[in-house]
Steps between C-alpha positions, in 0.01 A plus 500: 500500500127579512523682165678203340240263644218720371649487150524119517136481614395715203701273266303199627167687476582565134509121442144449629230542238129564519347186344253703292730779379847430350673757722681451831322618814755776571473668159126437497478731801365244744779571749424816696790484747817302564699571815786315664715543807852400601368197692364340181134585551302568183161670478303499175169677449325381188168482324345298219342620178151437643351377831336209314836397353516118498851503650409727791546218747829370364712780353592676829613167648699423186667842517588436865650158430708628206635794706587266791738318262720810467827476689496727804121510538400407856133599502240597239165670544277540195197723547220488244312827459223631279560866581579662270351268241732389221463670163699478176656839581712321763684298233856585405566642155659167401184312602276741308723462195489120524121504516471750215362778718758760390 
């Protein structure tokens, strides 16, 4: 069940977009870790493209609220980290292609 829940969480993360870059936060590489357990707890470790990002205060809370809407989710913890710092190398191949970086 935890694996299925993890996949559903990733599906939702792929519907959340960085407001300044036309790529979802998962493929952009902002999500460092997604873990779930059989009790419906979800842990997400994420970053932003820069510490001075204008959405720094709101995006983690938005991610949390969207993940809470998933059936089977009982608890969500979103941790914002700056270590390691985000860089374009963290983007998926699809994201790099979309932004013309490949």
